[in-house]
C-alpha positions as CSV (number, residue, x, y, z in Angstrom):
1,X,0.1,-11.5,-6.5
2,X,0.7,-8.0,-5.4
3,X,0.8,-8.5,-1.6
4,X,1.9,-5.0,-1.0
5,X,-1.1,-3.5,-2.7
6,X,-3.3,-6.1,-1.0
7,X,-1.9,-5.1,2.4
8,X,-2.5,-1.4,1.7
9,X,-6.1,-2.0,0.7
10,X,-6.7,-4.2,3.8
11,X,-5.2,-1.5,6.0
12,X,-7.4,1.1,4.4
13,X,-10.7,-0.8,4.0
14,X,-10.5,-3.7,6.4
15,X,-10.8,-7.5,6.1
16,X,-14.4,-7.7,4.8
17,X,-14.6,-7.8,1.0
18,X,-17.8,-5.7,0.9
19,X,-15.9,-2.8,2.4
20,X,-13.4,-2.7,-0.4
21,X,-14.0,-0.5,-3.4
22,X,-15.7,-2.4,-6.2
23,X,-12.7,-2.1,-8.7
24,X,-10.3,-3.6,-6.1
25,X,-12.5,-6.7,-5.2
26,X,-11.0,-8.7,-8.0
27,X,-7.6,-8.4,-6.3
28,X,-9.3,-9.5,-3.0
29,X,-10.8,-12.5,-4.8
30,X,-7.4,-13.5,-6.3
31,X,-5.3,-13.0,-3.2
32,X,-7.5,-13.6,-0.1
33,X,-6.8,-17.4,0.2
34,X,-3.0,-17.0,-0.2
35,X,-1.0,-17.7,3.1
36,X,0.5,-14.2,3.2
37,X,-2.9,-12.6,2.6
38,X,-4.5,-14.7,5.3
39,X,-2.1,-13.1,7.8
40,X,-2.9,-9.6,6.5
41,X,-6.6,-10.2,6.7
42,X,-6.3,-11.6,10.3
43,X,-4.6,-8.4,11.3
44,X,-7.2,-6.3,9.5
45,X,-10.0,-8.3,11.1
46,X,-8.6,-7.5,14.6
47,X,-8.5,-3.8,13.8
48,X,-12.0,-4.0,12.3
49,X,-13.4,-5.6,15.5
50,X,-11.7,-2.9,17.7
51,X,-13.1,-0.1,15.5
52,X,-16.5,-1.6,15.2
53,X,-16.8,-1.9,19.0
54,X,-15.4,1.6,19.7
55,X,-17.8,4.3,20.7
56,X,-16.8,7.9,21.2
57,X,-17.5,9.3,24.7
58,X,-18.9,12.8,24.6
59,X,-19.5,14.0,28.1
60,X,-18.7,17.7,27.6
61,X,-21.7,19.5,26.2
62,X,-19.8,22.8,26.0
63,X,-17.1,21.2,23.9
64,X,-19.7,19.8,21.5
65,X,-21.3,23.2,21.3
66,X,-17.9,24.8,20.5
67,X,-17.1,22.3,17.8
68,X,-20.5,22.7,16.2
69,X,-20.2,26.5,16.3
70,X,-16.8,26.4,14.7
71,X,-17.8,24.1,11.9
72,X,-20.9,26.1,11.2
73,X,-18.7,29.2,10.6
74,X,-16.4,27.4,8.2
75,X,-16.7,28.5,4.5
């Protein structure tokens, strides 16, 4: 088992298998039940939950307008 690669993928894509790239799901299937992988997935799940619940607060309409104007000018 390549726990280092498994950890990298969990950090990048999260704990849920469906978020992993299709070619990497075989690694998920082989490793997910291993004790080391369970810890990795538990950490990734906590981060997933935080990110899934997070919502950006945009209160400054002028800031939004500046950002939109800047990106509209980009080549």
